[in-house]
N, C-alpha and C positions, 0 to 999 in steps of 0.2 A: 504494500499500500504506500502510496505517495505521502510523504511527510508534508505537513502544512507548514509554509513559511510564513512567518508573521513578524510584527514589530510592536514594541512597547512604545507608548507615548503617553504623556501626561494628558489627562482628559480635561483640557480647559479651552474655553471658546475665545475669550477676550481676556488678555492678562494685564497685570497692573505693575506698577514700578514703585520703587522707594523702599528704603530701609524700614523694617518692621520696628516701630517705635516701642513696642511692648513685648518684644521676643522673650526677655527675661521671665515672663510669667508663665510660659510654657516649658515644662521639664523634659529634658532629654532622658533617654533610657538610662543613661549611666548615673543620672542624679536624682530620679524620681523618688527613690526609696527614703529621702531626706526630707520629703514634702509633708506638709500637715495633711492628715488623712481628710479625704473628701468623700462625698457620697457616691460618685460616679468615677469610674476611671475609663478613659478611651484612648486608644492607640490610634496614632495617625501614621501610616506607612507611606512616605512621600520623599521628595528631595528637599532638604534644608540647607544644602551648602552652596549649590550652584543657583545663581538668580536667573530667573527667566522671565520675570514680570515687568512689564513696561506700561506705566499708567500715562506718562506724558506725551506718547506717540513720538518720542524722538529716537527710538531704536536702542535706547540704552537700558537694559534691565537692572533693577534695583531690589527686587523682593524674590526670595525663594517661593516657589509654589506652595510648598508645605506650610510655610508661614502664613500665607493667605488662608489656606484651609483652616489651620489652628486658630486663626483670628476669629473667624465665623463661629467656631465651636466655643470659644472663650466667651464671646458676646452672648451667644444664645443659651449656654449652660454655664454660668458663671461659677457654680458649685461643683463642676467637674474637674477632675485632674487629667490634663492633656499630656500624653506621654509620646515624644517623637521617636519614630524610627527612621533613621536617614538613610536612604538608599545611595547617597552620594558620598558619604563620609567614610572613608576608609584608606588604609595606607598601601594595600596591595595594588600595584599599578596595573596588573592584568585585570583585577576586580573592577578598578575604576575605568578601565578602557572599555569595558563591556557596556557601558551606560547605564540603562535600566532593564536588563533582561530579566527572564525568570529566574536566573541564577542568584541575583541580588534579593528579589522579593522572596525567594525560597528561603534565604537565611534568615530574613527578618521574621518570617512566619514561624520558623524553628525557634527563634528567640522568645517569641510570645508564648509558644507551647511550653517551652522550658520554664517560663515565669509561671504559668498555670501549675505545672507540677511542682513548683515550689511554693504554691499557695498564694501567688500574686496573681490576682484575677483581673480580668477587663470585661467590662459591660458592652463595649462595642469596639469594632475596629473600622476605621475609615480608610478605604483603599480607592483613591481618585486617580486610578491608572487604568489606561487602556491598552489591552494587548489585542489589537484589531485584526479580524479576518474578514476580507470582503467576500461577497457573494458573487459567483461567477459562473453563468451558464454558457460562456464562449471561451473555453480554455486556450484556443488557438490565438486569442487576442490578449490575454492577460496571464502574467506568470504564476499568480497566486490562485491556487484552486479551492474550490468548495464543492468538488465533485468526487464521489466515491464509486469506484467500480467493484460491485460484489463478485464478479467473475471476469475473467479475460476475454470478454466479448464486448461487441458493440451494440448488443441487442438492449433496446430502451428499457426493458423490464429489470435489467441488471445493473442499471445505472441509477443512482440516488443523486439528485441535485439538491443542495441544502438551500433552504429559503428561510425567511424571517418566521414563517408559520410552522416549519417542521423542526426547529432546532431542538426542541425538548424531546421529540419523538426520537431523534437520531444523536442524543447527547453522547451516548457510549460509542457509537461509530466514529463521531468526530474526535473524541478524546484518544481513540486508538490510533489516530493518525498524528498526534501531536508530539512534539520533542519531549524529552525526559523532564526537563526542568520545568516546562510549562504545565505538564500533566500533574507533576509533583506538587506545583503550587496549588492547584485546584484540590488535590487530595488533602493538603495541609489545611486549607480553608475549610473543607467539610469536616476535618478533625476538630478544628477550633469550634465550629458550630455544635458538634455533638458534645463539647466541653461546656456548652452553655453560653457561648459568646456570640452576639449578633455581628455578622460581618457584612457591612454596607460596601457595595462595589459600583463604581460608576458605570454607565452604559456605553460610554464613549461618545466622541464627537464627530462621527462620520456619517451621521444621518442613517437613512434605511439602507446604505449600500454595504455596511458591515455590521459586525457584531463583536463584543468584547468576549474573547475566549475565557476569561476568568468568570464571566457571568454562567459558565457551565457548572459551576459549584453547586451542589444540590443543597438547598436551604439557604443560599446567600440572598440578602435583600439587594436586588439589582436595580439601580436608580436612574430613571430617565429625567430629563430637563423640561420643566414647563417654562413659559415666557411669563413676563409681568402680568399678561392678561389671563393666565391661566391655561393657555393652550399648548399643545406639544411644540417643542422647539424644533424647527427643521434640521438643526445640527445633532440632534440627540439620536443615540441608537434607540431603535423601536422595533421590538420583536417579542416573541412569545416569552423570551427569558426575562424581560423587563416587568417587574412586579411591584414596583413602587415609583411614583412620580412626585417631584417636588420643585418648587421654584428655583430658577437657576439664574435669573437676570436681576441685577441690582445696579441702580444708577450711583455715580460718584458724585457726591456733593462736598462743597467747601463748607467748613464749619469751624469758626474761630481761626485758629493758625494751622489748620490742617484739613484733612479730608475724612469723610465717612463713606465706607464702601460696603458696610454690613447692614445698612438699613436702620440702625437705631439712634441717629443723630448725634453720636458721640464720635470724638476723633479716633480714627484708626492709624492715622499716619501724618507727621508733621511735614508742613511744607518744605522745611529745610532738607528733608530726605529725598525729595522729588528732584529728579535731574533737571527738569524744566521749571521748578518752583511752583508747579500748580497752574501753569498759565493755559494748558490745553485740555480742560476737562469738559467742554461743552459736549453735551449729548453723550456722554461716556458711560458705557455700561460694561460690567464685569459679568461672567456668566459661564455657562456650560455644565456638563454633567459633573464636573469636580465640585462645583458649588452646591449643585442640587443633592449632591450625596451627604455634605455636611449639614444641609438644611434638613434632610430627612432624618438624620440623627437627633438633631435638635427638636424637630417636632414630635418623634416618637418618645423621646426621654423626657420632654417637658410634660408629657400626660401621665407620667409615672408617679 
């Protein structure tokens, strides 16, 4: 069977820039045991070292994607302990060179499982990462396939074409074609779910043309993106695996000497940390399934 080739990407639609003014409020995995006990513990598996986010539209990224996600969680669940698992912070040059593939995510999931085994529990995990696979019914035109030949024939009945509607039905068939690390990530996510942890995974930002392979995990909360008006975003993954929808678009406003991007009218970032000083914020939105995933966590745990 032909192995599926795929690519990890951060599931964000429009990103923002600026140094995170309150990063110190969020604990890293190495230091959280010294925190004051809080009612909830949420793990965020993301990038916290490399800055991707550009708010001033000047092409200069100033904020790590994981810091943005953590800020939403901090604002929405102020009593929660947010624990960062950095996919980008490591000394092994080979490990760093790989970017954000299944190999790194696999290690972070194993660390969380080890915490559970040492009686350090998490109520939820935020995975705003998309490991996207496109749908493809024309293999001669595209290199990445979503077609499985059950037998070495060209008979139509022996060929299954994966669609947004039959992903759940053919979950095991798809997983049989994945690389080891991606498949093991899905297995580890399922293990964490059986340990009593809710795992929230972004549906990805390639619209109906692709699906997030991590959404294949049985029992995961797979989050799609809604617009400000409550309609499905055209950039959101939308298929039978997506079982949760949440708001994903938030306008960026000036407030005092900084900006608010989490929708609570308080300062999330000071002007001094914006590369263009906050001059290019007209009609600016941030959003995507990354944000929707954190919002889903906030909504679900606010009700507990």
